[in-house]
C-alpha positions as CSV (number, residue, x, y, z in Angstrom):
1,X,67.1,3.9,17.4
2,X,63.9,3.1,15.5
3,X,60.8,5.3,16.1
4,X,58.4,2.6,15.0
5,X,56.1,1.3,17.7
6,X,56.5,-2.3,18.9
7,X,54.9,-5.0,16.7
8,X,52.4,-5.8,19.4
9,X,51.2,-2.2,19.5
10,X,50.9,-2.2,15.7
11,X,48.6,-5.2,15.9
12,X,46.5,-3.4,18.5
13,X,46.2,-0.4,16.3
14,X,45.2,-2.6,13.3
15,X,42.7,-4.4,15.5
16,X,41.1,-1.1,16.5
17,X,41.0,0.0,12.9
18,X,39.2,-3.2,11.8
19,X,36.8,-2.9,14.7
20,X,36.1,0.7,13.8
21,X,35.4,-0.3,10.2
22,X,33.1,-3.1,11.4
23,X,31.2,-0.7,13.7
24,X,30.9,1.8,10.9
25,X,29.5,-0.8,8.6
26,X,27.1,-2.0,11.3
27,X,25.9,1.5,12.0
28,X,25.4,2.2,8.3
29,X,23.4,-1.0,8.0
30,X,21.2,-0.1,10.9
31,X,20.7,3.4,9.4
32,X,19.4,1.9,6.3
33,X,17.0,-0.9,7.2
34,X,15.6,-3.4,4.8
35,X,12.0,-2.4,3.8
36,X,9.3,-4.9,3.1
37,X,6.0,-3.4,2.0
38,X,3.1,-5.9,1.7
39,X,0.1,-4.4,-0.1
40,X,-3.1,-6.4,-0.1
41,X,-5.7,-5.9,-2.9
42,X,-9.3,-5.0,-2.1
43,X,-9.0,-5.7,1.7
44,X,-11.0,-3.6,4.2
45,X,-10.3,-2.9,7.8
46,X,-13.0,-5.4,9.0
47,X,-11.2,-8.4,7.5
48,X,-8.5,-8.3,10.1
49,X,-8.8,-9.2,13.8
50,X,-6.5,-6.4,14.8
51,X,-9.0,-3.9,13.4
52,X,-12.0,-5.6,14.9
53,X,-12.6,-8.4,12.3
54,X,-14.4,-11.4,13.8
55,X,-15.2,-13.7,10.9
56,X,-11.9,-14.7,9.3
57,X,-8.9,-15.7,11.5
58,X,-5.9,-13.5,10.6
59,X,-3.3,-14.5,13.2
60,X,-0.2,-13.4,11.3
61,X,-1.5,-9.9,10.4
62,X,-2.7,-9.6,14.0
63,X,0.8,-10.6,15.3
64,X,2.3,-8.0,13.0
65,X,0.1,-5.4,14.8
66,X,0.9,-6.8,18.2
67,X,4.6,-6.4,17.5
68,X,4.4,-3.0,15.9
69,X,2.3,0.1,15.4
70,X,-1.3,0.1,14.2
71,X,-2.7,3.3,12.6
72,X,-6.4,4.1,13.0
73,X,-6.5,7.2,10.7
74,X,-4.6,5.9,7.8
75,X,-5.7,6.0,4.1
76,X,-5.0,4.3,0.8
77,X,-3.7,6.4,-2.0
78,X,-7.1,6.2,-3.8
79,X,-10.2,4.2,-4.0
80,X,-9.1,1.9,-6.8
81,X,-6.0,-0.1,-8.0
82,X,-3.8,1.8,-10.4
83,X,-4.3,5.4,-8.9
84,X,-3.3,4.1,-5.5
85,X,-0.1,2.4,-6.9
86,X,0.7,5.7,-8.6
87,X,0.5,7.5,-5.2
88,X,2.8,4.9,-3.6
89,X,5.4,5.2,-6.4
90,X,5.4,9.0,-6.8
91,X,4.3,10.4,-3.5
92,X,1.8,12.7,-5.4
93,X,-1.8,12.9,-4.2
94,X,-4.6,12.1,-6.7
95,X,-5.0,15.8,-7.7
96,X,-1.4,15.9,-8.9
97,X,-0.6,12.4,-10.1
98,X,-0.7,10.9,-13.5
99,X,-3.2,8.0,-12.9
100,X,-6.6,9.2,-11.6
101,X,-8.6,6.2,-12.7
102,X,-7.7,2.8,-14.0
103,X,-8.4,4.0,-17.5
104,X,-8.2,7.5,-19.2
105,X,-9.5,9.1,-22.4
106,X,-6.5,7.5,-24.2
107,X,-6.5,4.2,-22.4
108,X,-3.8,3.0,-20.0
109,X,-1.3,5.7,-18.9
110,X,2.3,4.6,-18.4
111,X,4.7,6.4,-16.1
112,X,7.1,8.6,-18.0
113,X,10.7,7.4,-18.4
114,X,12.2,10.0,-16.1
115,X,9.7,9.4,-13.2
116,X,11.5,9.3,-9.8
117,X,9.6,6.4,-8.3
118,X,10.0,5.1,-4.8
119,X,11.8,2.1,-6.2
120,X,14.3,4.3,-8.2
121,X,14.9,6.6,-5.2
122,X,15.8,3.6,-3.1
123,X,17.9,2.0,-5.7
124,X,19.8,5.2,-6.1
125,X,20.3,5.2,-2.3
126,X,22.0,1.8,-2.5
127,X,19.1,-0.6,-2.1
128,X,18.4,-3.8,-4.0
129,X,14.8,-3.5,-5.3
130,X,12.3,-6.2,-6.0
131,X,8.6,-6.0,-6.8
132,X,6.2,-9.0,-6.8
133,X,2.5,-9.1,-7.7
134,X,0.6,-6.4,-9.5
135,X,2.3,-3.4,-11.1
136,X,-0.4,-1.5,-13.0
137,X,1.7,1.6,-14.0
138,X,2.9,0.6,-17.4
139,X,2.6,-2.6,-19.5
140,X,5.4,-4.6,-21.0
141,X,7.4,-2.6,-23.5
142,X,6.2,0.8,-22.3
143,X,8.1,3.6,-20.5
144,X,6.2,2.7,-17.3
145,X,7.3,-1.0,-17.2
146,X,8.5,-1.9,-13.7
147,X,12.1,-2.8,-14.7
148,X,12.3,0.7,-16.3
149,X,11.1,2.4,-13.1
150,X,13.7,1.4,-10.6
151,X,13.2,-2.3,-10.0
152,X,16.0,-4.8,-10.3
153,X,13.4,-7.5,-10.6
154,X,9.6,-7.4,-10.9
155,X,7.6,-10.6,-11.2
156,X,3.9,-10.9,-11.6
157,X,1.3,-8.9,-13.5
158,X,2.0,-5.6,-15.3
159,X,-1.6,-5.1,-16.4
160,X,-4.3,-5.1,-13.8
161,X,-6.8,-6.9,-16.1
162,X,-4.2,-9.7,-16.5
163,X,-4.2,-9.8,-12.7
164,X,-7.8,-10.8,-12.6
165,X,-6.9,-14.5,-13.2
166,X,-5.1,-16.7,-10.6
167,X,-4.5,-19.4,-13.2
168,X,-3.1,-17.3,-16.1
169,X,-1.3,-18.6,-19.1
170,X,1.8,-16.6,-18.1
171,X,3.3,-14.2,-15.6
172,X,5.8,-11.4,-16.4
173,X,9.4,-11.3,-15.3
174,X,11.2,-7.9,-16.1
175,X,9.0,-7.3,-19.1
176,X,9.1,-10.8,-20.5
177,X,6.1,-13.1,-20.3
178,X,6.9,-16.6,-18.9
179,X,4.5,-19.4,-19.8
180,X,2.9,-21.4,-17.0
181,X,2.6,-24.9,-18.5
182,X,0.5,-26.1,-15.6
183,X,-2.3,-23.7,-16.7
184,X,-2.2,-24.6,-20.3
185,X,-5.6,-25.4,-21.9
186,X,-7.4,-24.5,-18.7
187,X,-5.6,-27.1,-16.5
188,X,-5.3,-24.6,-13.6
189,X,-2.5,-26.3,-11.5
190,X,-0.2,-23.2,-11.0
191,X,-1.8,-20.7,-8.6
192,X,-0.3,-17.3,-9.4
193,X,-0.2,-16.1,-5.8
194,X,1.8,-19.1,-4.7
195,X,4.4,-18.4,-7.5
196,X,4.5,-14.7,-6.6
197,X,4.9,-15.4,-2.9
198,X,7.7,-17.8,-3.6
199,X,9.6,-15.2,-5.7
200,X,9.0,-12.7,-2.8
201,X,10.7,-15.0,-0.3
202,X,13.5,-15.8,-2.8
203,X,14.3,-12.1,-3.2
204,X,14.3,-11.6,0.6
205,X,16.7,-14.5,1.0
206,X,19.0,-13.2,-1.7
207,X,18.8,-9.7,-0.2
208,X,19.9,-11.0,3.2
209,X,23.1,-12.3,1.6
210,X,23.6,-9.5,-0.8
211,X,25.6,-7.1,1.3
212,X,23.3,-4.1,0.9
213,X,19.8,-3.2,2.1
214,X,16.8,-4.2,0.1
215,X,13.3,-2.9,-0.8
216,X,10.7,-5.6,-1.3
217,X,7.4,-4.4,-2.7
218,X,5.0,-7.3,-2.2
219,X,2.0,-5.9,-4.1
220,X,0.1,-9.2,-3.9
221,X,-3.2,-9.7,-5.6
222,X,-5.1,-11.5,-2.9
223,X,-8.1,-11.3,-2.3
224,X,-8.9,-9.3,-5.5
225,X,-10.0,-10.5,-8.9
226,X,-11.6,-13.8,-10.0
227,X,-12.6,-15.6,-6.8
228,X,-10.7,-18.9,-7.3
229,X,-8.4,-20.8,-5.0
230,X,-7.0,-24.4,-4.9
231,X,-9.0,-25.2,-1.7
232,X,-11.4,-23.5,0.7
233,X,-11.6,-26.5,3.0
234,X,-11.2,-24.4,6.2
235,X,-14.4,-22.6,5.3
236,X,-16.3,-25.5,3.7
237,X,-18.7,-25.9,6.6
238,X,-19.7,-22.2,6.7
239,X,-23.4,-21.5,5.7
240,X,-22.2,-19.2,2.9
241,X,-22.3,-19.3,-0.9
242,X,-19.3,-20.9,-2.5
243,X,-17.8,-17.6,-3.7
244,X,-18.0,-16.2,-0.2
245,X,-16.1,-19.3,1.1
246,X,-13.5,-18.8,-1.6
247,X,-13.2,-15.1,-0.7
248,X,-12.6,-16.0,3.0
249,X,-10.0,-18.6,2.0
250,X,-8.2,-16.0,-0.1
251,X,-7.9,-13.6,2.8
252,X,-6.7,-16.5,5.0
253,X,-4.1,-17.4,2.3
254,X,-2.9,-13.7,2.3
255,X,-2.5,-13.9,6.1
256,X,-0.5,-17.1,5.8
257,X,1.7,-15.4,3.3
258,X,2.4,-12.6,5.7
259,X,3.4,-15.2,8.3
260,X,5.8,-16.8,5.8
261,X,7.5,-13.5,5.2
262,X,7.8,-12.8,8.9
263,X,9.2,-16.3,9.5
264,X,11.7,-15.9,6.6
265,X,13.0,-12.6,8.1
266,X,13.5,-14.3,11.5
267,X,15.1,-17.4,9.9
268,X,17.6,-15.2,8.1
269,X,18.3,-13.2,11.3
270,X,17.4,-9.9,9.7
271,X,14.0,-9.2,11.2
272,X,15.4,-6.7,13.7
273,X,16.9,-4.7,10.8
274,X,13.8,-4.9,8.6
275,X,10.9,-2.5,8.6
276,X,7.6,-4.2,7.5
277,X,4.6,-2.3,6.3
278,X,1.2,-3.9,5.7
279,X,-1.7,-2.1,4.0
280,X,-4.3,-2.4,1.3
281,X,-4.7,-0.6,-2.0
282,X,-8.3,0.5,-1.4
283,X,-11.5,-0.3,0.5
284,X,-13.1,-3.7,0.6
285,X,-14.8,-5.4,-2.3
286,X,-15.9,-8.9,-3.2
287,X,-18.7,-11.4,-2.5
288,X,-18.0,-11.6,1.2
289,X,-17.9,-7.9,1.8
290,X,-21.1,-7.9,3.8
291,X,-20.7,-11.3,5.4
292,X,-17.3,-10.3,6.8
293,X,-18.3,-6.7,7.7
294,X,-15.2,-5.9,5.6
295,X,-15.6,-2.1,5.7
296,X,-15.9,-2.2,9.5
297,X,-19.2,-0.3,9.3
298,X,-17.8,2.5,7.2
299,X,-19.8,4.0,4.4
300,X,-19.0,3.0,0.8
301,X,-16.4,0.5,-0.4
302,X,-14.0,0.2,-3.4
303,X,-14.3,3.1,-5.9
304,X,-16.1,5.4,-3.3
305,X,-14.3,8.3,-1.7
306,X,-16.4,7.8,1.4
307,X,-14.4,6.3,4.3
308,X,-15.2,2.7,3.3
309,X,-13.4,3.2,0.0
310,X,-10.2,4.7,1.3
311,X,-9.6,4.0,5.0
312,X,-7.0,1.3,5.0
313,X,-5.3,-1.1,7.4
314,X,-1.8,0.4,8.0
315,X,0.6,-1.5,10.3
316,X,4.4,-0.9,10.7
317,X,6.8,-3.3,12.5
318,X,10.5,-2.8,13.2
319,X,11.6,-4.8,16.3
320,X,13.7,-2.8,18.7
321,X,13.0,0.5,17.0
322,X,9.2,0.7,16.9
323,X,7.5,-0.1,20.2
324,X,5.2,-3.2,20.2
325,X,1.5,-3.1,20.4
326,X,1.1,0.6,20.0
327,X,-1.7,2.5,18.3
328,X,-1.5,5.8,16.6
329,X,-4.2,8.2,15.4
330,X,-1.8,10.2,13.2
331,X,-3.5,11.3,10.0
332,X,-1.4,9.4,7.4
333,X,-1.4,6.7,4.9
334,X,0.3,5.5,1.7
335,X,0.9,9.1,0.5
336,X,3.6,9.3,3.2
337,X,5.5,6.1,2.2
338,X,8.0,7.7,-0.2
339,X,9.0,10.4,2.2
340,X,9.2,8.0,5.1
341,X,11.3,5.5,3.1
342,X,13.6,8.3,2.0
343,X,14.4,9.3,5.6
344,X,15.0,5.7,6.5
345,X,17.4,5.3,3.5
346,X,19.2,8.5,4.4
347,X,18.3,10.1,1.1
348,X,16.1,12.9,-0.2
349,X,12.8,12.3,-1.9
350,X,11.7,14.3,-4.9
351,X,9.2,17.0,-4.2
352,X,6.0,15.3,-3.3
353,X,2.8,15.6,-1.2
354,X,3.8,13.2,1.6
355,X,5.5,13.6,4.9
356,X,7.9,11.4,6.7
357,X,6.3,9.7,9.7
358,X,9.6,8.3,11.0
359,X,9.3,10.4,14.2
360,X,6.0,8.8,15.0
361,X,7.3,5.4,14.3
362,X,10.3,5.9,16.6
363,X,8.2,7.4,19.4
364,X,9.4,11.0,18.9
365,X,7.4,14.2,18.5
366,X,5.9,14.4,15.0
367,X,6.4,18.1,14.2
368,X,5.4,17.9,10.5
369,X,1.7,16.9,10.2
370,X,-0.9,17.0,7.4
371,X,-3.4,19.8,7.7
372,X,-5.5,17.7,5.3
373,X,-5.5,14.8,2.9
374,X,-7.0,15.1,-0.6
375,X,-8.4,12.6,-3.1
376,X,-10.1,12.7,-6.5
377,X,-11.1,9.9,-8.8
378,X,-12.7,9.7,-12.3
379,X,-14.7,6.6,-11.8
380,X,-17.1,5.0,-9.2
381,X,-20.6,6.1,-8.3
382,X,-20.2,9.2,-10.4
383,X,-17.8,10.3,-13.2
384,X,-15.8,12.4,-10.8
385,X,-15.5,12.5,-7.0
386,X,-13.5,14.7,-4.6
387,X,-12.8,14.2,-0.9
388,X,-10.8,15.9,1.8
389,X,-10.0,14.8,5.4
390,X,-9.3,17.8,7.5
391,X,-8.9,17.0,11.2
392,X,-12.3,15.7,12.4
393,X,-14.0,16.8,9.2
394,X,-14.6,14.9,6.0
395,X,-15.8,16.7,2.8
396,X,-17.1,14.9,-0.2
397,X,-18.6,16.1,-3.6
398,X,-19.2,14.8,-7.1
399,X,-18.3,17.9,-9.1
400,X,-16.1,21.0,-8.8
401,X,-19.3,23.1,-8.4
402,X,-21.4,20.4,-6.7
403,X,-22.7,21.0,-3.2
404,X,-20.3,19.7,-0.5
405,X,-21.3,17.0,1.9
406,X,-19.7,17.5,5.3
407,X,-19.3,14.8,8.0
408,X,-18.0,15.0,11.5
409,X,-16.0,11.8,11.8
410,X,-15.5,12.0,15.5
411,X,-19.2,11.7,16.1
412,X,-20.3,10.1,12.9
413,X,-17.6,7.7,11.6
414,X,-20.1,6.1,9.1
415,X,-20.9,9.4,7.4
416,X,-24.6,9.2,7.9
417,X,-25.4,12.9,8.7
418,X,-24.5,15.7,6.3
419,X,-23.8,18.7,8.6
420,X,-22.6,21.1,5.9
421,X,-25.4,23.6,6.6
422,X,-24.3,23.8,10.3
423,X,-20.6,24.5,9.6
424,X,-20.2,27.0,6.8
425,X,-16.6,27.9,7.8
426,X,-15.5,24.3,7.6
427,X,-17.3,23.9,4.2
428,X,-15.5,27.1,3.0
429,X,-12.1,25.8,4.0
430,X,-12.6,22.4,2.4
431,X,-14.0,23.8,-0.8
432,X,-10.9,26.0,-1.0
433,X,-8.6,23.0,-0.5
434,X,-10.4,21.1,-3.3
435,X,-10.1,24.0,-5.7
436,X,-6.4,24.4,-4.9
437,X,-5.4,20.8,-5.0
438,X,-7.2,19.8,-8.1
439,X,-4.8,20.3,-11.0
440,X,-6.7,19.5,-14.3
441,X,-5.3,16.7,-16.4
442,X,-5.5,16.4,-20.2
443,X,-6.0,12.7,-19.8
444,X,-9.4,13.0,-18.2
445,X,-12.6,14.9,-19.0
446,X,-13.2,18.0,-17.0
447,X,-15.2,17.2,-13.9
448,X,-18.9,17.9,-14.2
449,X,-20.0,21.2,-12.8
450,X,-22.7,19.5,-10.7
451,X,-22.8,15.8,-11.4
452,X,-25.6,13.9,-9.7
453,X,-24.4,11.3,-7.2
454,X,-25.9,7.9,-7.6
455,X,-27.4,6.3,-4.5
456,X,-25.0,3.4,-4.4
457,X,-22.7,5.1,-2.0
458,X,-25.3,5.5,0.7
459,X,-24.9,3.2,3.7
460,X,-28.0,1.2,2.9
461,X,-26.7,0.4,-0.6
462,X,-23.6,-1.2,0.9
463,X,-25.7,-4.3,1.5
464,X,-26.1,-4.9,-2.3
């Protein structure tokens, strides 16, 4: 007599096996969400309604905040373009990273060939990787070119100076310049952001059908650069100079782009398995900075290591996993993205200065927290600046032996009163952090022993 089970039983077993495989694949997909990181350029807190902005309507960014988690003590990687992008891609703070200014003593610095970037880490973990907008970490043909640093596709600007024009002669796709005939001889009919946004959406659509998770780095250039836009009709009746109207229209166009990304995720049925992060590369800048109260009353702006130059919008949305309309005062920022993305991708990040904030995002206890955040930069109001955020305290100085300015951000968010003389222990702690975290770089001049800070960073100068 045969010992084989009845045919009907075998069908049941096969059905259960297929179901188990389907469940396993579904669980794996949920364990590795798609990641979309939208990085604005030169946008401050006060430009967005969810951070108190009242001048420019930003319904899509505001909706992102209403559907996710909004951070009130989050920071950009640095106070200017390329150094921030280096922090995002390496997880190294400015005292350890390669790029500590847009330029160096030997010009532009390209990432080394073997750099473990956030993109390469995620691609190694099984992600499709796409970047769109401004790269800034290695021009075409160099070791730092985006397609050599972990991106399957990168479309936009490799050089930040190239990114100053919204009607360029060409844009770069994986190291190759593609001509834009509509902008030939100054015609100006192909607006670069629209092309970059379209490629972003195209990548997301392909990713949804590609069978594996994707990482979309939307490093858009709005509202930075030359202030030009096809139309500023929505702001034409405002009593502002034309360049301020254009600036406002660029912020509004950025917001519309955020809305298109969110709509695309929903249309494709993948929004519940997609983590979306929105932030800005540094503090506010541009002709409308004062009109919009773009720094939200903070001292300084782009290129300053005062709060107005580094405090950034930071919003994270993941429906069903991150609670809606939640605020967090966790001390965090773009430094933590690599470690956070690594945990989401079930992989290990290279040794870096960031921490995973996945526990906070998912409403769990955040056991690993920063005791401090550290910045340095070799440009701005002085040839060198250092800053430390340590709990309620903020330390700032313009040379490794310069006197430390100390501010209590809980009572003085605008950094108007230097209380260093009243808190010698806090000064001592922050000076020790600065000395420890600053690793000299051969690519930059040694910081001045006691460089004199220009007055441009003072609150009253922010009106200029």
